[in-house]
C-alpha positions in Angstrom: -1.1 -15.0 29.3 -1.7 -15.9 25.6 -5.1 -15.5 23.9 -6.7 -17.3 20.9 -7.3 -15.5 17.7 -8.9 -16.4 14.3 -6.7 -15.6 11.3 -6.2 -16.1 7.6 -2.8 -17.8 7.1 -0.8 -19.2 4.2 1.3 -22.3 5.0 2.7 -22.9 1.5 3.0 -20.6 -1.5 0.2 -21.3 -4.0 -2.3 -22.5 -1.4 -5.4 -20.5 -0.7 -5.7 -18.5 2.5 -6.8 -20.8 5.3 -8.9 -19.6 8.3 -7.5 -21.1 11.5 -7.1 -20.4 15.2 -3.7 -19.4 16.6 -2.3 -18.7 20.0 -1.1 -15.1 20.4 1.5 -14.2 23.0 1.2 -11.2 25.4 3.1 -8.1 24.2 6.7 -7.8 25.4 8.6 -4.5 25.9 7.7 -1.8 23.4 5.0 -4.0 21.9 1.2 -3.6 21.8 -1.8 -5.8 21.1 -4.3 -4.5 18.6 -7.9 -5.6 18.4 -8.4 -5.3 14.6 -11.7 -4.2 13.2 -10.8 -3.8 9.5 -8.0 -5.0 7.2 -7.4 -4.0 3.6 -6.9 -6.6 0.8 -3.7 -5.3 -0.8 -2.2 -6.9 -3.8 1.1 -7.4 -2.0 -0.5 -10.1 0.2 -1.7 -11.9 -2.9 1.9 -11.8 -4.3 3.0 -13.5 -1.1 0.3 -16.1 -1.3 1.0 -16.8 -5.0 4.7 -17.2 -4.3 5.6 -14.2 -6.6 7.4 -12.5 -3.7 9.5 -14.4 -1.1 8.2 -14.7 2.5 8.9 -17.1 5.3 6.0 -19.5 5.8 3.7 -20.0 7.5 2.5 -16.5 7.7 -0.5 -14.5 8.9 -1.6 -12.3 6.0 -2.5 -8.6 6.1 -0.5 -5.4 6.4 -3.3 -2.9 6.1 -5.4 -2.6 9.3 -6.9 -0.5 11.9 -8.3 -1.1 15.4 -8.0 -0.4 19.1 -5.0 -0.9 21.4 -6.1 -3.8 23.6 -3.0 -4.2 25.7 0.5 -2.8 26.0 3.8 -4.2 27.1 6.4 -2.5 29.3 8.0 0.8 28.2 5.4 1.7 25.5 5.2 5.4 25.0 3.5 6.1 21.6 0.1 4.8 22.5 -2.0 3.6 25.4 -4.9 1.1 25.9 -8.0 2.3 24.2 -6.3 4.4 21.5 -7.6 4.0 18.0 -4.7 3.2 15.6 -3.8 2.4 12.1 -0.7 0.4 11.3 2.3 1.1 9.1 3.7 -1.7 7.0 7.1 -0.1 7.5 7.9 0.7 11.1 9.3 4.1 12.0 11.8 4.1 14.8 12.5 7.8 14.6 16.2 7.3 15.5 18.0 5.5 12.6 19.8 7.4 9.9 16.9 7.3 7.5 14.2 8.3 10.0 16.4 11.1 11.3 16.7 12.5 7.8 13.0 12.4 7.0 13.0 9.1 5.1 11.0 7.0 7.5 9.9 4.7 4.6 13.5 3.3 4.7 13.6 2.8 8.5 16.2 0.2 9.5 13.6 -1.4 11.8 11.8 -2.8 8.8 14.4 -5.4 8.0 12.2 -8.4 9.0 9.2 -7.6 6.8 9.7 -10.8 4.7 10.4 -13.0 7.8 7.6 -11.8 10.1 9.6 -12.0 13.3 10.4 -9.2 15.8 13.8 -7.6 16.1 14.9 -10.1 18.7 14.1 -13.0 16.2 11.0 -14.3 18.0 7.4 -14.7 16.9 4.1 -14.0 18.7 1.7 -16.2 16.6 1.9 -20.0 17.3 0.0 -23.2 16.6 1.0 -26.6 17.8 4.5 -25.5 18.6 5.0 -23.9 15.2 5.8 -20.2 14.8 3.8 -18.1 12.4 5.1 -14.8 11.2 3.0 -11.7 10.5 3.3 -10.2 7.1 5.5 -7.1 7.6 5.5 -8.1 11.3 1.8 -7.2 11.4 -0.8 -9.8 10.4 -3.9 -7.8 10.1 -5.9 -10.7 8.7 -6.1 -11.8 12.4 -8.7 -10.6 14.9 -5.8 -9.7 17.2 -2.1 -9.2 16.6 0.9 -8.1 18.7 3.1 -5.6 16.9 5.9 -3.2 17.8 4.9 0.3 18.8 7.1 1.6 15.9 4.4 0.1 13.6 1.3 1.9 15.0 0.0 5.4 14.4 -2.7 6.9 16.6 -5.7 8.2 14.7 -8.8 10.3 15.7 -11.6 8.2 17.1 -14.1 9.5 14.6 -12.3 8.0 11.6 -14.0 4.8 10.5 -11.8 1.7 10.9 -12.3 0.6 7.3 -11.1 3.9 6.0 -8.3 4.0 8.5 -7.1 0.6 7.4 -6.4 2.0 3.9 -4.0 4.7 5.1 -1.7 1.9 6.4 -0.5 1.1 2.9 -2.5 1.7 -0.3 -3.3 5.4 0.2 0.1 6.7 1.1 1.8 4.4 -1.3 -0.3 5.7 -4.2 -0.6 9.3 -3.1 3.1 9.5 -2.4 4.0 7.9 -5.7 2.7 11.1 -7.2 3.4 13.7 -4.6 6.5 12.4 -2.8 8.5 9.9 -5.0 7.0 11.3 -8.1 7.4 15.0 -7.3 4.4 16.1 -9.3 3.9 19.8 -9.6 1.2 22.2 -10.6 0.7 22.4 -14.4 2.4 19.1 -15.2 1.2 16.2 -17.3 1.1 12.9 -15.5 0.3 9.4 -16.8 -0.8 6.7 -14.3 -0.7 3.0 -15.3 -3.2 0.9 -13.2 -5.9 2.4 -11.0 -6.5 -0.1 -8.2 -6.2 0.5 -4.5 -2.7 2.1 -5.0 -3.0 3.7 -8.4 -6.3 5.4 -7.7 -4.5 7.3 -4.9 -1.7 8.3 -7.3 -4.5 9.8 -9.4 -5.7 11.7 -6.3 -2.2 12.8 -5.4 -1.5 14.1 -8.9 -4.8 16.0 -8.9 -4.2 17.5 -5.5 -0.7 18.5 -6.5 -2.2 20.6 -9.3 -1.3 18.5 -12.4 -2.9 19.9 -15.5 -3.4 16.5 -17.2 -4.0 13.4 -15.0 -4.1 10.7 -17.6 -5.1 7.2 -16.6 -4.4 3.9 -18.4 -6.5 0.9 -17.2 -8.3 -1.8 -19.2 -11.2 -2.0 -16.6 -14.0 0.4 -17.6 -15.4 0.9 -14.2 -12.0 2.0 -12.8 -11.6 4.4 -15.7 -15.0 5.9 -15.0 -14.3 6.1 -11.2 -11.0 7.8 -11.9 -12.7 10.4 -14.0 -15.9 11.0 -12.0 -14.5 10.8 -8.4 -10.8 10.8 -8.0 -9.5 13.6 -10.2 -8.4 12.1 -13.5 -8.8 14.4 -16.5 -8.5 11.7 -19.2 -8.7 7.9 -19.2 -7.8 5.3 -21.8 -8.0 1.5 -22.0 -4.6 1.1 -23.7 -1.1 2.7 -23.4 -1.1 3.5 -27.1 -4.2 5.6 -26.8 -2.8 7.5 -23.8 0.5 8.0 -25.6 -1.2 9.4 -28.7 -3.2 11.8 -26.5 -0.2 12.9 -24.6 1.7 13.7 -27.8 -1.2 15.7 -29.1 -2.0 17.6 -25.9 1.6 18.6 -25.1 2.5 19.4 -28.7 5.1 16.6 -28.6 6.8 17.6 -25.4 5.4 14.4 -23.7 4.5 13.9 -20.0 6.5 15.1 -17.0 5.9 12.0 -14.8 4.7 8.5 -15.4 3.6 6.3 -12.5 3.4 2.5 -12.7 0.9 1.1 -10.2 -0.3 -1.9 -12.2 -1.2 -5.2 -10.3 1.9 -7.0 -11.7 4.9 -5.2 -13.1 6.0 -6.3 -16.6 8.4 -5.2 -19.3 5.8 -3.7 -21.6 4.4 -1.2 -19.1 8.0 -0.1 -18.2 8.8 0.5 -21.9 5.5 2.4 -22.4 6.2 4.6 -19.4 9.7 5.5 -20.5 8.4 6.5 -23.9 5.6 8.6 -22.6 7.8 11.0 -20.6 9.7 13.8 -22.3 12.9 15.6 -21.5 13.9 15.3 -17.8 10.8 13.2 -17.3 10.5 10.7 -14.5 9.2 7.1 -14.4 8.1 6.2 -10.9 7.9 2.4 -10.3 5.7 1.4 -7.4 4.3 -1.9 -8.8 5.7 -5.3 -7.8 6.4 -8.1 -10.3 9.0 -9.5 -12.7 9.4 -6.6 -15.2 12.8 -5.6 -16.5 14.0 -2.5 -18.1 15.0 -3.6 -21.6 15.3 -0.3 -23.2 18.5 1.0 -24.7 20.2 3.4 -22.2 20.1 6.0 -24.9 16.4 6.3 -24.2 17.3 7.7 -20.8 20.5 9.6 -21.8 19.2 11.6 -24.7 16.2 13.0 -22.9 17.8 12.9 -19.5 14.9 10.7 -18.3 15.1 9.1 -14.9 13.6 6.0 -13.3 12.7 6.2 -9.6 11.9 3.2 -7.4 9.2 3.9 -4.8 8.6 2.2 -1.5 5.6 3.5 0.5 5.4 6.2 -2.1 8.4 8.0 -0.5 6.1 8.9 2.4 7.2 9.1 6.1 4.4 7.4 8.0 4.5 9.4 11.2 4.2 12.6 9.1 2.2 11.8 6.0 -0.4 9.4 7.5 -1.8 12.1 9.8 -1.6 14.6 6.9 -3.6 12.3 4.7 -6.2 11.8 7.4 -6.4 15.6 7.7 -7.0 15.9 4.0 -9.8 13.2 4.3 -11.4 15.1 7.1 -11.2 18.3 5.1 -13.0 16.6 2.2 -10.1 16.9 -0.2 -9.1 13.2 -0.2 -11.6 10.5 -1.1 -11.2 7.4 1.0 -14.8 6.0 1.5 -15.1 5.9 -2.3 -12.1 3.6 -2.6 -13.9 0.7 -0.8 -15.8 -1.3 -3.4 -16.9 -4.2 -1.1 -16.5 -5.4 2.4 -15.9 -9.0 3.3 -15.9 -11.3 6.3 -12.6 -12.9 7.2 -13.9 -16.2 5.9 -14.4 -14.6 2.5 -10.8 -13.5 2.1 -10.2 -15.8 -0.9 -13.3 -14.5 -2.6 -12.1 -10.9 -2.0 -8.8 -11.6 -3.7 -10.5 -13.2 -6.6 -12.7 -10.2 -7.0 -9.5 -8.0 -7.0 -7.8 -10.2 -9.6 -11.0 -10.1 -11.7 -10.9 -6.3 -11.7 -14.1 -5.9 -9.7 -12.7 -3.9 -6.8 -10.7 -0.7 -6.3 -10.2 -1.9 -2.7 -11.8 -4.7 -0.8 -11.8 -4.6 3.0 -12.2 -7.3 5.6 -14.4 -6.4 8.5 -13.4 -8.5 11.6 -16.2 -9.9 13.7 -15.7 -9.9 17.5 
């Protein structure tokens, strides 16, 4: 028997998020229904809504979320009714070539992320005979959603839902951009471009990995201040040139070991700046989404043996790294509460995204009312 749920949806790219009621099917085999209590406002959803990234429409937004398992379909083994869970925007089947070799962020079951349908091609959200996809086959901007059990991770009951929502995407994507995809090691110099809900966790990751210099580039003063006072940055600058000059001076010209791009919208200039700030065998880790192109002469890479590494989910394996990150949070070594700048009602989702675009938030979170 289907239920009714309130959700923020996008029907056409460029239109604001619309709050509406949808019908939600019962979970089928290997599927669960989650009663969401919190959902993170990630920039990726804004890219979808703006039309910067392709997505089948109409779509229920949201791919960061946490809640309680409300119902389970046949053959579900990972979780049971009543379990507290966070979601993973990339599922982890545990059986494909990539999962089996410790690269769950590349799981083959994630092929429908931009369509929003399940592996059998069907949808669970409906309205007036029309099928609505869930962003990344999730849809956390809904009070309830049916998702595949591959996309859920059980969490300890004492973890607050707003905090747990962040480890669905922003935290592992940022932390992993430094620690996993970035390979940051103790004593290194790291430059991070952009310190929003993803980049601030790259700062934390680099600091936890033992980087000597954790250098932040962000035009927003309050983010620079937060990076320095709370999240482990050692230096912060408003412009890439200031950061570059500092890196040259502090490393005696050897330059940085790793540059991490986590700006809101990827562009050519930030890629060029990142390539130039790393030295011999240095790595540029690209996590940001946008229309940036690598326009540098290949000699920039060859002469110094620089490399450019794309990063999805920060190179993290959700079933391994998300529990590890929660453990670091419980131990007081990872700051998650401090990432949340403001909490919003579902009806305020457009205001939340405007605040993000205006540089007012590190991370905004929707608190679902039930």
